[in-house]
ROLO-899586 format. One record per residue (C-alpha): x, y, z; residue in one letter; residue number from 1. Coordinates in steps of 0.5 Angstrom, whole numbers, plus 500, padded with zeros to 3 digits. Layout:
# ROLO-899586
PT,east,north,up,resn,resi
PT,X,Y,Z,a,NUM
...
//
This chain:
# ROLO-899586
PT,east,north,up,resn,resi
PT,088,166,745,m,1
PT,092,161,749,s,2
PT,098,163,752,a,3
PT,102,157,747,d,4
PT,100,162,741,a,5
PT,103,169,744,a,6
PT,109,164,746,r,7
PT,110,163,739,r,8
PT,108,169,736,r,9
PT,114,172,741,v,10
PT,119,167,739,r,11
PT,117,169,731,r,12
PT,118,176,733,r,13
PT,125,174,737,t,14
PT,128,170,731,r,15
PT,126,175,725,g,16
PT,130,181,728,y,17
PT,136,177,730,a,18
PT,135,175,722,a,19
PT,135,183,720,l,20
PT,140,184,726,g,21
PT,145,180,723,v,22
PT,143,182,715,a,23
PT,145,189,718,s,24
PT,152,187,718,l,25
PT,152,185,711,t,26
PT,155,193,708,p,27
PT,160,193,713,m,28
PT,163,186,712,a,29
PT,163,186,705,l,30
PT,167,192,705,s,31
PT,171,189,710,l,32
PT,173,184,706,y,33
PT,174,188,699,e,34
PT,179,192,703,d,35
PT,182,185,707,a,36
PT,183,183,700,s,37
PT,186,188,697,g,38
PT,191,189,701,l,39
PT,193,182,704,f,40
PT,190,178,698,g,41
PT,184,173,698,l,42
PT,185,168,704,w,43
PT,187,174,709,w,44
PT,180,177,706,g,45
PT,176,171,708,l,46
PT,179,170,715,g,47
PT,178,178,716,a,48
PT,171,176,714,l,49
PT,169,170,718,a,50
PT,172,173,725,v,51
PT,168,180,723,f,52
PT,162,175,721,a,53
PT,162,171,728,v,54
PT,164,176,732,v,55
PT,159,182,730,g,56
PT,153,176,727,g,57
PT,153,174,735,v,58
PT,152,180,738,q,59
PT,147,183,732,q,60
PT,143,177,733,a,61
PT,143,178,740,r,62
PT,141,185,740,k,63
PT,136,185,735,g,64
PT,133,178,739,a,65
PT,132,182,745,e,66
PT,129,188,742,t,67
PT,124,183,738,g,68
PT,122,180,744,r,69
PT,120,186,747,v,70
PT,117,189,741,d,71
PT,112,183,741,a,72
PT,111,181,749,v,73
PT,109,190,749,r,74
PT,104,188,743,d,75
PT,101,182,746,e,76
PT,100,187,752,g,77
PT,095,190,748,l,78
PT,087,189,749,e,79
PT,083,186,745,a,80
PT,081,192,739,g,81
PT,086,196,742,e,82
PT,092,199,738,y,83
PT,098,203,739,t,84
PT,099,210,735,l,85
PT,105,211,737,t,86
PT,111,210,742,d,87
PT,115,215,745,y,88
PT,122,214,749,k,89
PT,121,217,755,a,90
PT,128,219,760,f,91
PT,127,220,768,l,92
PT,127,228,768,p,93
PT,134,227,772,f,94
PT,137,221,767,d,95
PT,136,226,761,r,96
PT,141,225,756,p,97
PT,146,230,755,k,98
PT,148,228,747,s,99
PT,143,227,742,s,100
PT,136,222,744,p,101
PT,136,219,738,w,102
PT,144,215,741,r,103
PT,142,214,747,e,104
PT,138,209,749,e,105
PT,132,209,755,s,106
PT,128,203,757,p,107
PT,123,207,758,l,108
PT,117,208,754,m,109
PT,110,211,753,l,110
PT,105,208,749,r,111
PT,100,211,746,m,112
PT,094,207,744,t,113
PT,087,209,742,n,114
PT,085,206,749,l,115
PT,090,209,754,g,116
PT,096,210,756,l,117
PT,102,205,758,q,118
PT,109,206,762,h,119
PT,113,201,760,w,120
PT,120,199,763,d,121
PT,124,194,757,g,122
PT,118,189,758,d,123
PT,115,190,764,a,124
PT,108,194,764,l,125
PT,109,198,769,r,126
PT,101,201,769,w,127
PT,096,203,764,s,128
PT,090,207,765,h,129
PT,084,209,760,p,130
PT,084,216,758,w,131
PT,078,218,761,a,132
PT,082,218,767,d,133
PT,088,221,766,l,134
PT,091,228,765,r,135
PT,096,230,763,l,136
PT,100,237,763,a,137
PT,108,239,762,v,138
PT,112,244,767,e,139
PT,119,245,765,d,140
PT,119,240,758,e,141
PT,118,235,763,v,142
PT,112,231,762,l,143
PT,107,230,768,l,144
PT,102,225,768,v,145
PT,096,225,773,h,146
PT,091,220,775,h,147
PT,085,221,780,d,148
PT,088,227,781,g,149
PT,094,225,783,r,150
PT,102,226,780,l,151
PT,103,218,778,i,152
PT,109,220,774,a,153
PT,114,225,770,r,154
PT,118,224,764,f,155
PT,122,227,759,w,156
PT,119,226,754,v,157
PT,123,225,747,f,158
PT,119,227,741,t,159
PT,122,228,733,a,160
PT,119,235,734,s,161
PT,123,235,741,g,162
PT,116,238,745,a,163
PT,112,234,750,a,164
PT,107,239,747,d,165
PT,105,233,741,e,166
PT,103,229,747,i,167
PT,099,233,750,l,168
PT,095,235,743,l,169
PT,094,227,742,a,170
PT,092,226,749,a,171
PT,086,232,748,d,172
PT,085,229,742,r,173
PT,084,222,744,l,174
PT,080,225,750,q,175
PT,075,229,746,g,176
PT,073,223,741,h,177
PT,072,217,746,r,178
PT,065,215,747,p,179
PT,060,220,752,h,180
PT,057,215,757,r,181
//
């Protein structure tokens, strides 16, 4: 695959997510139009809708475009034959969110693939290691990642079940099913 093809895929995904970001405003825009036109008349309702569409649309398009770009760059980082099993939102142990992690955004992500574990910081791949070289452990809800006998990372990983044990079970299964040499 060429670099031009990769850039085209990233641009296409960026545009798609930007369009989805703008489309996500539709229900709020219709509700605003209905309320404003009912209270102040048709032209005031259209004016409020236009202002909301411009201000909110630009913001949502920018957010969607950035999400699409980061997502596409991460997918381009996969090797041939590698595919993503799941992604986990990760926080440094001292940056753990005080409120609901569902709402908190973190640029850090752990991506489990069929070949190994990847650590992403936004669109930058920090490290990627095959399952054979990793050992994972949990200590006080903090995931410890060991590579070649040394601790390389500590994360508080947000999972839907709320337990990092989910990652340990998946890693054990993936390490158990790797081809024997």
